[in-house]
All heavy atoms as TSV, in Angstrom:
chain	resi	resn	atom	element	x	y	z
A	1	SER	N	N	92.182	57.451	104.921
A	1	SER	CA	C	91.756	57.533	103.527
A	1	SER	C	C	92.640	58.526	102.790
A	1	SER	O	O	93.099	59.498	103.374
A	1	SER	CB	C	90.317	58.020	103.451
A	1	SER	OG	O	89.469	57.217	104.213
A	2	ARG	N	N	92.833	58.281	101.544
A	2	ARG	CA	C	93.651	59.211	100.767
A	2	ARG	C	C	92.966	60.562	100.667
A	2	ARG	O	O	93.579	61.605	100.838
A	2	ARG	CB	C	93.910	58.636	99.389
A	2	ARG	CG	C	94.843	59.501	98.614
A	2	ARG	CD	C	95.175	58.883	97.271
A	2	ARG	NE	N	96.102	59.792	96.623
A	2	ARG	CZ	C	97.228	59.425	96.078
A	2	ARG	NH1	N	97.563	58.172	96.069
A	2	ARG	NH2	N	97.996	60.298	95.527
A	3	GLN	N	N	91.684	60.596	100.355
A	3	GLN	CA	C	90.914	61.846	100.362
A	3	GLN	C	C	89.850	61.703	101.426
A	3	GLN	O	O	88.857	61.009	101.243
A	3	GLN	CB	C	90.280	62.124	99.001
A	3	GLN	CG	C	89.587	63.464	98.981
A	3	GLN	CD	C	89.223	63.905	97.581
A	3	GLN	OE1	O	89.747	63.398	96.602
A	3	GLN	NE2	N	88.325	64.846	97.480
A	4	HIS	N	N	90.073	62.329	102.536
A	4	HIS	CA	C	89.242	62.147	103.716
A	4	HIS	C	C	88.015	63.066	103.699
A	4	HIS	O	O	86.889	62.619	103.905
A	4	HIS	CB	C	90.089	62.438	104.957
A	4	HIS	CG	C	89.451	62.043	106.236
A	4	HIS	ND1	N	89.862	60.962	106.961
A	4	HIS	CD2	C	88.407	62.578	106.907
A	4	HIS	CE1	C	89.106	60.847	108.039
A	4	HIS	NE2	N	88.218	61.816	108.021
A	5	ALA	N	N	88.261	64.347	103.481
A	5	ALA	CA	C	87.191	65.344	103.553
A	5	ALA	C	C	87.608	66.561	102.739
A	5	ALA	O	O	88.752	66.677	102.325
A	5	ALA	CB	C	86.939	65.745	105.000
A	6	HIS	N	N	86.659	67.464	102.531
A	6	HIS	CA	C	87.020	68.734	101.907
A	6	HIS	C	C	86.206	69.852	102.531
A	6	HIS	O	O	85.152	69.626	103.140
A	6	HIS	CB	C	86.847	68.688	100.386
A	6	HIS	CG	C	85.424	68.608	99.912
A	6	HIS	ND1	N	84.719	67.430	99.841
A	6	HIS	CD2	C	84.586	69.574	99.493
A	6	HIS	CE1	C	83.506	67.664	99.382
A	6	HIS	NE2	N	83.391	68.974	99.167
A	7	ILE	N	N	86.723	71.066	102.387
A	7	ILE	CA	C	86.071	72.271	102.895
A	7	ILE	C	C	85.736	73.137	101.688
A	7	ILE	O	O	86.566	73.306	100.797
A	7	ILE	CB	C	87.001	73.039	103.857
A	7	ILE	CG1	C	87.318	72.162	105.071
A	7	ILE	CG2	C	86.369	74.360	104.289
A	7	ILE	CD1	C	88.400	72.737	105.963
A	8	ALA	N	N	84.513	73.663	101.672
A	8	ALA	CA	C	84.087	74.485	100.537
A	8	ALA	C	C	83.384	75.735	101.025
A	8	ALA	O	O	82.619	75.692	101.994
A	8	ALA	CB	C	83.160	73.682	99.628
A	9	SER	N	N	83.641	76.832	100.344
A	9	SER	CA	C	82.933	78.085	100.599
A	9	SER	C	C	81.700	78.107	99.713
A	9	SER	O	O	81.802	77.989	98.491
A	9	SER	CB	C	83.846	79.272	100.279
A	9	SER	OG	O	83.123	80.479	100.407
A	10	GLU	N	N	80.558	78.227	100.339
A	10	GLU	CA	C	79.296	78.219	99.608
A	10	GLU	C	C	78.793	79.635	99.353
A	10	GLU	O	O	77.681	79.830	98.915
A	10	GLU	CB	C	78.242	77.412	100.389
A	10	GLU	CG	C	78.670	75.994	100.721
A	10	GLU	CD	C	78.853	75.121	99.496
A	10	GLU	OE1	O	78.138	75.315	98.497
A	10	GLU	OE2	O	79.728	74.241	99.533
A	11	GLY	N	N	79.606	80.639	99.679
A	11	GLY	CA	C	79.225	82.034	99.459
A	11	GLY	C	C	78.593	82.646	100.694
A	11	GLY	O	O	78.088	81.946	101.576
A	12	GLN	N	N	78.664	83.972	100.775
A	12	GLN	CA	C	78.064	84.745	101.866
A	12	GLN	C	C	78.507	84.251	103.237
A	12	GLN	O	O	77.705	84.177	104.169
A	12	GLN	CB	C	76.543	84.717	101.759
A	12	GLN	CG	C	76.058	85.112	100.398
A	12	GLN	CD	C	75.060	86.240	100.428
A	12	GLN	OE1	O	74.792	86.822	101.459
A	12	GLN	NE2	N	74.521	86.558	99.281
A	13	GLY	N	N	79.790	83.864	103.371
A	13	GLY	CA	C	80.317	83.442	104.662
A	13	GLY	C	C	79.941	82.037	105.084
A	13	GLY	O	O	80.222	81.629	106.201
A	14	ASP	N	N	79.305	81.281	104.192
A	14	ASP	CA	C	78.906	79.902	104.505
A	14	ASP	C	C	80.034	78.966	104.073
A	14	ASP	O	O	80.220	78.708	102.887
A	14	ASP	CB	C	77.610	79.557	103.781
A	14	ASP	CG	C	77.039	78.213	104.186
A	14	ASP	OD1	O	77.504	77.627	105.183
A	14	ASP	OD2	O	76.107	77.743	103.498
A	15	VAL	N	N	80.805	78.470	105.050
A	15	VAL	CA	C	81.908	77.547	104.790
A	15	VAL	C	C	81.531	76.225	105.432
A	15	VAL	O	O	81.159	76.172	106.609
A	15	VAL	CB	C	83.233	78.084	105.365
A	15	VAL	CG1	C	84.357	77.105	105.125
A	15	VAL	CG2	C	83.558	79.444	104.761
A	16	ARG	N	N	81.621	75.138	104.675
A	16	ARG	CA	C	81.193	73.824	105.148
A	16	ARG	C	C	82.288	72.791	104.978
A	16	ARG	O	O	83.093	72.882	104.062
A	16	ARG	CB	C	79.947	73.357	104.388
A	16	ARG	CG	C	78.740	74.214	104.666
A	16	ARG	CD	C	77.521	73.746	103.873
A	16	ARG	NE	N	76.376	74.547	104.222
A	16	ARG	CZ	C	75.502	74.215	105.167
A	16	ARG	NH1	N	75.621	73.071	105.809
A	16	ARG	NH2	N	74.492	75.007	105.453
A	17	VAL	N	N	82.270	71.797	105.875
A	17	VAL	CA	C	83.161	70.647	105.755
A	17	VAL	C	C	82.312	69.452	105.338
A	17	VAL	O	O	81.187	69.263	105.826
A	17	VAL	CB	C	83.952	70.376	107.064
A	17	VAL	CG1	C	83.031	70.056	108.231
A	17	VAL	CG2	C	84.967	69.260	106.870
A	18	TYR	N	N	82.848	68.665	104.399
A	18	TYR	CA	C	82.157	67.492	103.859
A	18	TYR	C	C	83.032	66.271	104.054
A	18	TYR	O	O	84.248	66.338	103.840
A	18	TYR	CB	C	81.890	67.664	102.359
A	18	TYR	CG	C	80.994	68.822	102.022
A	18	TYR	CD1	C	81.527	70.090	101.807
A	18	TYR	CD2	C	79.624	68.652	101.916
A	18	TYR	CE1	C	80.702	71.157	101.501
A	18	TYR	CE2	C	78.785	69.718	101.610
A	18	TYR	CZ	C	79.343	70.975	101.400
A	18	TYR	OH	O	78.525	72.024	101.096
A	19	ASP	N	N	82.432	65.150	104.428
A	19	ASP	CA	C	83.153	63.890	104.512
A	19	ASP	C	C	83.082	63.218	103.145
A	19	ASP	O	O	82.017	63.140	102.547
A	19	ASP	CB	C	82.530	62.981	105.573
A	19	ASP	CG	C	83.313	61.696	105.728
A	19	ASP	OD1	O	84.255	61.697	106.530
A	19	ASP	OD2	O	82.993	60.713	105.037
A	20	ASP	N	N	84.226	62.764	102.654
A	20	ASP	CA	C	84.294	62.151	101.326
A	20	ASP	C	C	84.291	60.625	101.389
A	20	ASP	O	O	84.960	59.956	100.601
A	20	ASP	CB	C	85.541	62.656	100.591
A	20	ASP	CG	C	85.460	64.136	100.264
A	20	ASP	OD1	O	84.343	64.661	100.120
A	20	ASP	OD2	O	86.524	64.777	100.163
A	21	GLY	N	N	83.526	60.076	102.324
A	21	GLY	CA	C	83.424	58.626	102.442
A	21	GLY	C	C	84.619	58.015	103.146
A	21	GLY	O	O	85.002	56.886	102.864
A	22	SER	N	N	85.193	58.745	104.087
A	22	SER	CA	C	86.386	58.274	104.793
A	22	SER	C	C	86.065	57.070	105.679
A	22	SER	O	O	84.931	56.880	106.111
A	22	SER	CB	C	86.954	59.392	105.654
A	22	SER	OG	O	86.042	59.754	106.660
A	23	VAL	N	N	87.073	56.274	105.930
A	23	VAL	CA	C	86.920	55.083	106.758
A	23	VAL	C	C	86.665	55.458	108.218
A	23	VAL	O	O	85.811	54.871	108.884
A	23	VAL	CB	C	88.169	54.182	106.641
A	23	VAL	CG1	C	88.108	53.027	107.622
A	23	VAL	CG2	C	88.328	53.677	105.226
A	24	HIS	N	N	87.390	56.444	108.723
A	24	HIS	CA	C	87.303	56.794	110.143
A	24	HIS	C	C	86.377	57.968	110.445
A	24	HIS	O	O	86.226	58.361	111.594
A	24	HIS	CB	C	88.703	57.086	110.693
A	24	HIS	CG	C	89.603	55.896	110.596
A	24	HIS	ND1	N	89.440	54.772	111.369
A	24	HIS	CD2	C	90.637	55.643	109.780
A	24	HIS	CE1	C	90.348	53.887	111.042
A	24	HIS	NE2	N	91.091	54.385	110.075
A	25	GLY	N	N	85.761	58.537	109.429
A	25	GLY	CA	C	84.782	59.590	109.640
A	25	GLY	C	C	85.377	60.968	109.874
A	25	GLY	O	O	86.566	61.128	110.105
A	26	THR	N	N	84.504	61.952	109.803
A	26	THR	CA	C	84.844	63.358	110.016
A	26	THR	C	C	83.857	63.906	111.024
A	26	THR	O	O	82.666	63.603	110.958
A	26	THR	CB	C	84.728	64.143	108.691
A	26	THR	OG1	O	85.567	63.525	107.716
A	26	THR	CG2	C	85.124	65.594	108.870
A	27	SER	N	N	84.344	64.708	111.955
A	27	SER	CA	C	83.478	65.318	112.960
A	27	SER	C	C	83.900	66.758	113.184
A	27	SER	O	O	85.024	67.145	112.893
A	27	SER	CB	C	83.567	64.582	114.299
A	27	SER	OG	O	83.170	63.251	114.172
A	28	VAL	N	N	82.979	67.541	113.728
A	28	VAL	CA	C	83.255	68.915	114.133
A	28	VAL	C	C	82.991	68.994	115.630
A	28	VAL	O	O	81.952	68.529	116.106
A	28	VAL	CB	C	82.350	69.916	113.372
A	28	VAL	CG1	C	82.520	71.328	113.896
A	28	VAL	CG2	C	82.629	69.860	111.870
A	29	VAL	N	N	83.937	69.571	116.375
A	29	VAL	CA	C	83.747	69.800	117.801
A	29	VAL	C	C	83.451	71.280	117.979
A	29	VAL	O	O	84.233	72.139	117.573
A	29	VAL	CB	C	84.989	69.390	118.625
A	29	VAL	CG1	C	84.761	69.709	120.097
A	29	VAL	CG2	C	85.283	67.914	118.434
A	30	ARG	N	N	82.283	71.562	118.582
A	30	ARG	CA	C	81.827	72.937	118.795
A	30	ARG	C	C	81.285	73.039	120.215
A	30	ARG	O	O	80.374	72.296	120.589
A	30	ARG	CB	C	80.732	73.279	117.789
A	30	ARG	CG	C	80.149	74.668	117.948
A	30	ARG	CD	C	79.052	74.948	116.943
A	30	ARG	NE	N	79.590	74.894	115.591
A	30	ARG	CZ	C	78.896	74.461	114.536
A	30	ARG	NH1	N	77.658	74.045	114.675
A	30	ARG	NH2	N	79.459	74.432	113.347
A	31	SER	N	N	81.862	73.928	120.993
A	31	SER	CA	C	81.418	74.143	122.379
A	31	SER	C	C	81.375	72.837	123.165
A	31	SER	O	O	80.441	72.585	123.921
A	31	SER	CB	C	80.039	74.813	122.405
A	31	SER	OG	O	80.071	76.049	121.728
A	32	GLY	N	N	82.368	71.982	122.949
A	32	GLY	CA	C	82.461	70.730	123.689
A	32	GLY	C	C	81.590	69.606	123.168
A	32	GLY	O	O	81.637	68.498	123.689
A	33	GLN	N	N	80.789	69.863	122.149
A	33	GLN	CA	C	79.927	68.820	121.590
A	33	GLN	C	C	80.473	68.361	120.239
A	33	GLN	O	O	80.915	69.178	119.430
A	33	GLN	CB	C	78.507	69.341	121.413
A	33	GLN	CG	C	77.879	69.728	122.726
A	33	GLN	CD	C	76.388	69.506	122.714
A	33	GLN	OE1	O	75.810	69.098	121.725
A	33	GLN	NE2	N	75.757	69.768	123.836
A	34	THR	N	N	80.424	67.056	119.994
A	34	THR	CA	C	80.905	66.491	118.744
A	34	THR	C	C	79.747	66.325	117.772
A	34	THR	O	O	78.726	65.719	118.106
A	34	THR	CB	C	81.589	65.135	118.995
A	34	THR	OG1	O	82.656	65.330	119.917
A	34	THR	CG2	C	82.131	64.550	117.705
A	35	ILE	N	N	79.916	66.881	116.583
A	35	ILE	CA	C	78.902	66.811	115.530
A	35	ILE	C	C	79.461	65.949	114.405
A	35	ILE	O	O	80.422	66.344	113.747
A	35	ILE	CB	C	78.573	68.219	114.988
A	35	ILE	CG1	C	78.151	69.148	116.119
A	35	ILE	CG2	C	77.531	68.145	113.888
A	35	ILE	CD1	C	78.175	70.625	115.763
A	36	PRO	N	N	78.914	64.753	114.174
A	36	PRO	CA	C	79.409	63.921	113.073
A	36	PRO	C	C	79.027	64.530	111.721
A	36	PRO	O	O	77.979	65.159	111.585
A	36	PRO	CB	C	78.717	62.581	113.287
A	36	PRO	CG	C	77.585	62.845	114.198
A	36	PRO	CD	C	77.851	64.122	114.930
A	37	VAL	N	N	79.895	64.346	110.732
A	37	VAL	CA	C	79.631	64.797	109.369
A	37	VAL	C	C	79.367	63.549	108.533
A	37	VAL	O	O	80.307	62.851	108.153
A	37	VAL	CB	C	80.833	65.581	108.790
A	37	VAL	CG1	C	80.519	66.066	107.379
A	37	VAL	CG2	C	81.213	66.750	109.693
A	38	PRO	N	N	78.103	63.227	108.268
A	38	PRO	CA	C	77.803	62.013	107.499
A	38	PRO	C	C	78.286	62.139	106.055
A	38	PRO	O	O	78.162	63.202	105.442
A	38	PRO	CB	C	76.277	61.918	107.536
A	38	PRO	CG	C	75.818	62.887	108.573
A	38	PRO	CD	C	76.899	63.913	108.698
A	39	ALA	N	N	78.847	61.063	105.520
A	39	ALA	CA	C	79.269	61.045	104.115
A	39	ALA	C	C	78.054	61.273	103.224
A	39	ALA	O	O	76.972	60.772	103.499
A	39	ALA	CB	C	79.932	59.713	103.787
A	40	GLY	N	N	78.247	62.054	102.174
A	40	GLY	CA	C	77.168	62.298	101.221
A	40	GLY	C	C	76.117	63.283	101.710
A	40	GLY	O	O	75.098	63.459	101.071
A	41	SER	N	N	76.374	63.941	102.836
A	41	SER	CA	C	75.398	64.889	103.377
A	41	SER	C	C	75.665	66.288	102.834
A	41	SER	O	O	76.567	66.498	102.025
A	41	SER	CB	C	75.481	64.908	104.902
A	41	SER	OG	O	76.674	65.554	105.320
A	42	ARG	N	N	74.905	67.243	103.321
A	42	ARG	CA	C	75.108	68.639	102.963
A	42	ARG	C	C	76.285	69.237	103.711
A	42	ARG	O	O	76.551	70.418	103.619
A	42	ARG	CB	C	73.851	69.444	103.281
A	42	ARG	CG	C	72.670	69.061	102.420
A	42	ARG	CD	C	71.508	69.995	102.597
A	42	ARG	NE	N	71.919	71.366	102.340
A	42	ARG	CZ	C	71.495	72.408	103.037
A	42	ARG	NH1	N	70.672	72.255	104.029
A	42	ARG	NH2	N	71.902	73.620	102.744
A	43	GLY	N	N	76.978	68.413	104.473
A	43	GLY	CA	C	78.117	68.900	105.236
A	43	GLY	C	C	77.672	69.603	106.510
A	43	GLY	O	O	76.488	69.654	106.827
A	44	VAL	N	N	78.642	70.139	107.223
A	44	VAL	CA	C	78.374	70.883	108.450
A	44	VAL	C	C	78.956	72.272	108.276
A	44	VAL	O	O	80.123	72.429	107.893
A	44	VAL	CB	C	78.999	70.176	109.675
A	44	VAL	CG1	C	78.902	71.046	110.919
A	44	VAL	CG2	C	78.324	68.840	109.917
A	45	ARG	N	N	78.144	73.296	108.542
A	45	ARG	CA	C	78.611	74.675	108.447
A	45	ARG	C	C	79.614	74.940	109.557
A	45	ARG	O	O	79.379	74.590	110.715
A	45	ARG	CB	C	77.435	75.636	108.564
A	45	ARG	CG	C	77.840	77.069	108.347
A	45	ARG	CD	C	76.660	77.980	108.341
A	45	ARG	NE	N	77.113	79.324	108.026
A	45	ARG	CZ	C	76.360	80.376	108.115
A	45	ARG	NH1	N	75.101	80.260	108.500
A	45	ARG	NH2	N	76.842	81.557	107.820
A	46	LEU	N	N	80.733	75.557	109.212
A	46	LEU	CA	C	81.784	75.833	110.175
A	46	LEU	C	C	81.638	77.223	110.766
A	46	LEU	O	O	81.217	78.158	110.085
A	46	LEU	CB	C	83.157	75.709	109.508
A	46	LEU	CG	C	83.514	74.318	109.011
A	46	LEU	CD1	C	84.798	74.370	108.195
A	46	LEU	CD2	C	83.660	73.355	110.177
A	47	ARG	N	N	82.006	77.316	112.039
A	47	ARG	CA	C	82.039	78.590	112.751
A	47	ARG	C	C	83.448	78.794	113.295
A	47	ARG	O	O	84.164	77.827	113.560
A	47	ARG	CB	C	81.058	78.575	113.922
A	47	ARG	CG	C	79.620	78.391	113.514
A	47	ARG	CD	C	78.741	78.395	114.737
A	47	ARG	NE	N	77.374	78.028	114.397
A	47	ARG	CZ	C	76.472	77.674	115.271
A	47	ARG	NH1	N	76.778	77.597	116.560
A	47	ARG	NH2	N	75.257	77.371	114.884
A	48	SER	N	N	83.835	80.031	113.457
A	48	SER	CA	C	85.148	80.323	114.014
A	48	SER	C	C	85.285	79.659	115.373
A	48	SER	O	O	84.370	79.720	116.196
A	48	SER	CB	C	85.337	81.832	114.147
A	48	SER	OG	O	86.676	82.142	114.433
A	49	GLY	N	N	86.404	78.978	115.600
A	49	GLY	CA	C	86.638	78.268	116.850
A	49	GLY	C	C	86.301	76.791	116.797
A	49	GLY	O	O	86.677	76.037	117.688
A	50	ASP	N	N	85.581	76.350	115.758
A	50	ASP	CA	C	85.292	74.919	115.596
A	50	ASP	C	C	86.590	74.154	115.407
A	50	ASP	O	O	87.586	74.690	114.913
A	50	ASP	CB	C	84.412	74.660	114.366
A	50	ASP	CG	C	82.958	75.017	114.565
A	50	ASP	OD1	O	82.564	75.341	115.698
A	50	ASP	OD2	O	82.210	74.971	113.566
A	51	GLU	N	N	86.574	72.882	115.777
A	51	GLU	CA	C	87.676	71.979	115.500
A	51	GLU	C	C	87.159	70.876	114.595
A	51	GLU	O	O	86.088	70.320	114.839
A	51	GLU	CB	C	88.228	71.374	116.782
A	51	GLU	CG	C	88.932	72.382	117.650
A	51	GLU	CD	C	89.541	71.754	118.881
A	51	GLU	OE1	O	88.959	70.794	119.423
A	51	GLU	OE2	O	90.601	72.234	119.284
A	52	ILE	N	N	87.919	70.566	113.550
A	52	ILE	CA	C	87.568	69.496	112.628
A	52	ILE	C	C	88.417	68.289	112.995
A	52	ILE	O	O	89.639	68.392	113.092
A	52	ILE	CB	C	87.838	69.897	111.171
A	52	ILE	CG1	C	87.060	71.163	110.815
A	52	ILE	CG2	C	87.463	68.756	110.219
A	52	ILE	CD1	C	87.456	71.757	109.481
A	53	LEU	N	N	87.757	67.148	113.210
A	53	LEU	CA	C	88.461	65.904	113.516
A	53	LEU	C	C	88.489	65.039	112.263
A	53	LEU	O	O	87.449	64.687	111.721
A	53	LEU	CB	C	87.760	65.149	114.643
A	53	LEU	CG	C	87.569	65.897	115.953
A	53	LEU	CD1	C	86.834	65.026	116.953
A	53	LEU	CD2	C	88.909	66.339	116.507
A	54	LEU	N	N	89.712	64.728	111.826
A	54	LEU	CA	C	89.932	63.889	110.643
A	54	LEU	C	C	90.750	62.690	111.087
A	54	LEU	O	O	91.974	62.758	111.144
A	54	LEU	CB	C	90.696	64.658	109.568
A	54	LEU	CG	C	90.089	65.981	109.106
A	54	LEU	CD1	C	91.097	66.785	108.317
A	54	LEU	CD2	C	88.849	65.711	108.282
A	55	GLY	N	N	90.085	61.621	111.455
A	55	GLY	CA	C	90.808	60.485	112.025
A	55	GLY	C	C	91.455	60.917	113.329
A	55	GLY	O	O	90.782	61.349	114.245
A	56	GLU	N	N	92.788	60.885	113.402
A	56	GLU	CA	C	93.501	61.302	114.603
A	56	GLU	C	C	93.974	62.756	114.532
A	56	GLU	O	O	94.521	63.273	115.501
A	56	GLU	CB	C	94.691	60.377	114.844
A	56	GLU	CG	C	94.261	58.965	115.179
A	56	GLU	CD	C	95.441	58.069	115.491
A	56	GLU	OE1	O	96.506	58.577	115.875
A	56	GLU	OE2	O	95.278	56.846	115.344
A	57	ALA	N	N	93.774	63.408	113.399
A	57	ALA	CA	C	94.188	64.807	113.238
A	57	ALA	C	C	93.083	65.738	113.716
A	57	ALA	O	O	91.894	65.443	113.591
A	57	ALA	CB	C	94.513	65.096	111.773
A	58	ARG	N	N	93.492	66.878	114.261
A	58	ARG	CA	C	92.542	67.869	114.768
A	58	ARG	C	C	92.971	69.233	114.232
A	58	ARG	O	O	94.095	69.655	114.421
A	58	ARG	CB	C	92.568	67.867	116.293
A	58	ARG	CG	C	91.569	68.782	116.944
A	58	ARG	CD	C	91.668	68.697	118.445
A	58	ARG	NE	N	91.161	67.422	118.930
A	58	ARG	CZ	C	90.108	67.293	119.728
A	58	ARG	NH1	N	89.471	68.356	120.155
A	58	ARG	NH2	N	89.714	66.101	120.105
A	59	LEU	N	N	92.054	69.919	113.530
A	59	LEU	CA	C	92.325	71.228	112.936
A	59	LEU	C	C	91.380	72.248	113.547
A	59	LEU	O	O	90.171	72.013	113.602
A	59	LEU	CB	C	92.107	71.200	111.432
A	59	LEU	CG	C	92.815	70.095	110.652
A	59	LEU	CD1	C	92.263	70.020	109.237
A	59	LEU	CD2	C	94.296	70.369	110.616
A	60	GLN	N	N	91.904	73.409	113.946
A	60	GLN	CA	C	91.033	74.459	114.480
A	60	GLN	C	C	90.769	75.484	113.390
A	60	GLN	O	O	91.664	75.891	112.664
A	60	GLN	CB	C	91.646	75.135	115.697
A	60	GLN	CG	C	90.678	76.104	116.326
A	60	GLN	CD	C	91.117	76.555	117.710
A	60	GLN	OE1	O	92.276	76.478	118.057
A	60	GLN	NE2	N	90.166	77.005	118.496
A	61	VAL	N	N	89.500	75.906	113.290
A	61	VAL	CA	C	89.054	76.842	112.269
A	61	VAL	C	C	88.998	78.237	112.875
A	61	VAL	O	O	88.507	78.418	113.997
A	61	VAL	CB	C	87.636	76.447	111.767
A	61	VAL	CG1	C	87.117	77.450	110.751
A	61	VAL	CG2	C	87.647	75.052	111.191
A	62	GLY	N	N	89.480	79.214	112.120
A	62	GLY	CA	C	89.381	80.604	112.563
A	62	GLY	C	C	89.041	81.499	111.394
A	62	GLY	O	O	89.605	81.361	110.307
A	63	PHE	N	N	88.085	82.368	111.562
A	63	PHE	CA	C	87.686	83.330	110.535
A	63	PHE	C	C	87.953	84.717	111.065
A	63	PHE	O	O	87.760	84.990	112.244
A	63	PHE	CB	C	86.197	83.212	110.192
A	63	PHE	CG	C	85.789	81.868	109.670
A	63	PHE	CD1	C	85.057	80.994	110.445
A	63	PHE	CD2	C	86.140	81.475	108.395
A	63	PHE	CE1	C	84.669	79.759	109.972
A	63	PHE	CE2	C	85.755	80.235	107.903
A	63	PHE	CZ	C	85.019	79.382	108.694
A	64	SER	N	N	88.340	85.628	110.170
A	64	SER	CA	C	88.534	87.020	110.600
A	64	SER	C	C	87.509	87.922	109.987
A	64	SER	O	O	86.746	87.582	109.188
A	64	SER	CB	C	89.933	87.478	110.247
A	64	SER	OG	O	90.258	87.215	108.915
């Protein structure tokens, strides 16, 4: 998809990933478990060390 997902800071350290209606979906991998991010949902809160799966791309999240 041209616009697959977005990440937004909701304040007070709450950072979330949202699926923007992508064809192949968005997921978060945390501690070996895959958490799907449903389109149109409240998103999934990210934690340091999470991996975001965007189709075949994989991004690791890190907070300091």
